[in-house]
C-alpha positions in Angstrom: 10.2 24.2 -9.5 12.7 22.3 -11.5 12.1 22.7 -15.2 11.9 18.9 -15.8 9.0 18.4 -13.4 5.8 17.4 -15.0 2.6 19.1 -13.7 0.8 15.7 -13.6 1.7 12.1 -13.8 2.1 11.2 -17.5 -0.2 8.4 -18.8 2.8 6.1 -19.3 3.3 6.1 -15.5 -0.4 5.5 -14.4 0.2 1.8 -14.3 3.3 2.4 -12.3 1.3 4.4 -9.8 -1.4 1.7 -9.6 1.2 -0.9 -9.0 2.9 1.2 -6.3 -0.4 1.9 -4.6 -1.3 -1.8 -4.4 2.2 -2.9 -3.4 2.6 -0.4 -0.6 -1.1 -0.6 0.4 -1.2 -4.3 1.0 2.3 -4.2 2.6 0.9 -2.6 5.8 -0.9 -5.9 6.6 2.2 -7.9 5.5 4.5 -5.9 7.8 2.1 -6.4 10.7 2.2 -10.1 10.2 6.0 -10.2 9.8 6.7 -7.9 12.8 4.6 -10.1 15.1 7.6 -12.6 14.8 10.6 -10.8 13.4 12.2 -7.9 15.4 12.2 -4.6 13.5 16.0 -4.6 13.2 16.2 -8.1 11.8 13.1 -7.7 9.5 14.4 -4.4 8.0 17.9 -5.8 7.6 16.7 -8.8 5.7 14.4 -6.7 3.5 17.1 -4.2 2.6 19.9 -6.7 2.1 18.0 -9.0 -0.3 16.0 -6.1 -1.8 19.3 -4.3 -2.7 20.8 -7.4 -4.1 17.8 -8.0 -6.3 17.8 -4.4 -7.5 21.6 -4.6 -8.4 21.0 -7.8 -10.4 18.0 -6.3 -12.2 20.0 -3.1 -13.0 22.9 -5.1 -14.3 20.7 -7.3 -16.4 19.1 -4.2 -17.9 22.5 -3.0 -19.0 22.6 -0.1 -16.5 26.0 1.1 -15.3 26.4 0.8 -11.5 29.1 3.5 -11.3 28.4 6.6 -9.3 30.6 9.7 -9.8 32.6 10.7 -6.6 30.9 14.0 -6.4 27.5 12.4 -6.0 28.2 10.0 -3.2 27.4 12.4 -0.3 24.1 13.5 -1.8 23.2 9.9 -2.5 24.0 9.0 1.2 21.8 11.9 2.5 18.9 10.8 0.3 19.4 7.2 1.5 19.4 8.3 5.1 16.0 10.1 4.9 14.3 7.9 2.3 15.4 4.5 3.6 17.1 4.5 7.0 14.8 6.9 9.0 11.6 6.0 7.2 12.0 2.2 7.5 13.0 2.1 11.2 10.5 4.7 12.4 7.7 3.0 10.7 8.8 -0.5 11.8 8.9 0.5 15.5 5.8 2.6 15.2 3.9 -0.3 13.6 4.5 -2.5 16.7 2.6 0.1 18.9 -0.4 1.0 16.8 -2.7 -0.7 14.3 -1.3 -1.1 10.8 -4.1 0.8 9.0 -3.7 3.8 11.3 0.1 3.7 11.1 -0.4 3.9 7.3 -2.7 6.9 7.6 -0.3 8.8 9.8 2.7 7.9 7.6 0.8 9.2 4.6 0.3 12.7 6.0 3.6 13.2 4.2 2.1 15.8 1.9 1.5 18.1 4.9 5.3 18.4 5.2 6.4 17.9 1.6 4.1 20.6 0.0 5.4 23.6 2.1 8.9 22.2 1.9 8.7 22.1 -1.9 7.4 25.7 -2.0 10.3 26.8 0.2 13.2 24.9 -1.2 12.2 24.3 -4.8 10.0 27.3 -5.4 7.1 25.1 -6.5 3.9 27.2 -6.9 1.0 26.0 -4.7 -2.0 26.8 -6.8 -5.6 26.7 -5.6 -6.1 23.4 -7.4 -3.2 21.8 -5.6 -4.2 23.3 -2.3 -7.7 22.0 -2.7 -6.4 18.5 -3.6 -4.2 18.6 -0.5 -7.2 19.6 1.6 -9.3 16.8 0.2 -6.6 14.3 0.8 -6.1 15.4 4.4 -9.9 15.3 5.0 -9.8 11.7 3.8 -6.9 10.9 6.2 -8.8 12.6 9.1 -11.9 10.6 8.4 -10.0 7.3 8.4 -8.3 8.0 11.6 -11.2 9.6 13.4 -12.5 7.1 15.9 -9.1 5.6 16.5 -7.6 8.7 18.0 -8.2 7.1 21.4 -6.2 4.1 20.4 -3.3 6.2 19.2 -3.6 8.3 22.3 -2.8 5.2 24.3 0.4 4.7 22.3 1.6 8.3 21.5 5.2 7.1 20.8 4.0 4.8 18.0 2.0 7.7 16.5 5.0 10.1 16.8 7.3 7.6 15.1 4.8 7.2 12.2 4.6 11.0 11.9 8.4 11.2 12.1 8.6 8.7 9.2 6.3 11.0 7.2 8.5 14.0 7.9 11.7 12.2 6.9 10.1 10.8 3.8 9.0 14.4 2.8 12.5 15.7 3.3 14.0 12.9 1.2 11.4 13.5 -1.6 12.2 17.3 -1.7 15.9 16.7 -1.6 15.6 14.2 -4.5 14.1 16.9 -6.6 16.6 19.5 -5.5 19.6 17.2 -6.3 18.8 15.5 -9.6 21.7 13.0 -9.9 21.0 11.8 -13.4 21.7 8.2 -12.6 19.7 5.3 -14.3 16.6 4.7 -12.0 17.6 1.1 -11.3 21.1 2.1 -10.3 19.8 5.0 -8.2 17.3 2.8 -6.4 19.8 0.0 -5.7 22.4 2.3 -4.3 19.9 4.3 -2.3 18.5 1.2 -0.6 22.0 -0.2 -0.1 23.4 2.9 1.5 20.3 3.5 3.6 20.4 -0.1 4.8 24.0 0.1 6.1 23.1 1.8 9.4 20.2 -0.7 9.9 22.6 -3.6 9.4 25.1 -2.1 11.8 22.3 -1.5 14.3 21.2 -5.1 14.0 24.7 -6.4 14.8 25.0 -4.1 17.8 21.6 -4.4 19.4 20.3 -7.8 18.3 23.3 -10.1 17.5 21.5 -13.1 19.1 17.8 -12.1 18.6 17.2 -14.5 15.8 14.5 -17.1 16.4 12.5 -19.5 14.1 9.4 -17.9 12.6 6.2 -19.3 11.0 5.5 -19.7 7.3 3.2 -16.7 7.2 6.0 -14.5 8.6 8.4 -15.8 5.9 5.8 -15.1 3.2 5.4 -11.5 4.5 9.1 -11.1 4.3 9.3 -12.4 0.8 6.5 -10.0 -0.2 8.5 -7.1 1.3 11.7 -8.0 -0.5 10.3 -8.5 -4.0 7.2 -6.2 -4.0 7.4 -3.6 -1.3 11.1 -2.9 -1.6 12.5 -3.9 -5.0 9.5 -2.9 -7.1 7.8 -0.2 -5.0 10.9 1.8 -4.2 11.9 1.8 -7.9 8.3 2.9 -8.8 8.2 5.7 -6.2 11.6 7.1 -7.1 10.5 7.0 -10.8 7.4 8.9 -10.1 9.0 11.3 -7.6 11.7 12.2 -10.2 9.3 12.8 -13.0 6.6 15.0 -11.4 6.6 17.9 -8.9 6.7 17.1 -5.2 3.1 18.2 -4.7 1.8 16.0 -7.4 3.8 12.9 -6.4 2.9 13.4 -2.7 -0.8 13.7 -3.2 -0.9 10.9 -5.8 0.2 8.3 -3.3 -2.5 9.2 -0.8 -4.5 6.2 -2.1 -2.0 3.9 -0.5 -3.5 4.0 3.1 -6.9 3.4 1.6 -5.6 0.1 0.2 -4.0 -0.4 3.6 -7.3 -0.1 5.4 -9.0 -2.3 2.7 -6.4 -5.0 3.2 -7.3 -5.0 6.9 -10.9 -5.6 5.9 -9.9 -8.5 3.5 -7.4 -10.3 5.7 -8.5 -9.3 9.2 -12.2 -9.5 8.8 -12.9 -5.8 9.5 -16.0 -4.1 8.0 -15.8 -0.8 6.3 -17.9 2.1 7.7 -19.4 5.1 6.0 -16.4 7.1 7.0 -14.1 4.8 5.0 -16.3 5.2 1.9 -16.3 9.0 2.2 -12.6 9.0 2.8 -12.1 6.9 -0.4 -14.1 9.5 -2.4 -12.0 12.4 -1.0 -8.7 10.7 -1.7 -9.7 9.7 -5.3 -10.9 13.2 -6.0 -7.6 14.6 -4.6 -5.5 12.3 -6.8 -7.6 13.2 -9.9 -7.4 16.9 -9.1 -3.6 17.0 -9.5 -3.4 14.6 -12.4 -6.3 15.4 -14.8 -5.5 18.1 -17.3 -7.5 21.4 -17.0 -9.9 22.0 -19.8 -9.3 25.7 -20.1 -6.7 27.4 -22.2 -4.5 28.5 -19.3 -3.0 25.1 -18.4 -0.1 26.5 -16.4 -0.1 25.7 -12.7 
């Protein structure tokens, strides 16, 4: 494990985690609304183009240097490819094939990949406490997805794309810890989103140069939510948390996002929660607390 990795999210970042959870959680419904009218290529291009511009403006206003040393560009490009390019396009296309709440759950199986990868590439120690938290989190995900396995079985490509997004996100998270670039977080986020968005912009020009069509007000509002909240704020918040704590802690801590995603479906789509959802909520909350609350014994090393 890198020596600068915290063993739990510091109190100063709890509000950041809460904001990230709500921002990404409600975004699954927003994306579903937007993708009903925007094509995935156009939607992601607009999100990344304007989200990057906003982040560059904020970083500059905060007095951060936008300069990146030449030796770091290739690492930054690799991180952008996994964290932005692959993740965004796999999820966008997958979301068109399966329900938003279930796509969120599949995407947030990310810890299944990131935890063993962190043990292998970073030497992070997987303690009984962390393993138990991961097990609780995955039980929560399994409970949420339970009865919808039939739905996913009818659209296996959509499920595979969501799982592929989870894998690429895990790879990007582990590599971010392996290659600490030392850039200001605003600068790092802006360049990562910008570089990761370039292949998407090129793909839009190649595959959908004339696909633009008028969309409704609700689709525009969903796009605005994505630009300002899900991209500009949430990406900064995620990179901040992921760079501060170990991969295991950061991965398990965001498992509450799909819970919010399912709840947003209840609120905006009129769905009713079942006993499974409530049990899943308890499992995920316990998992997040397990990796973030300090131990009360003397041996506090993990």
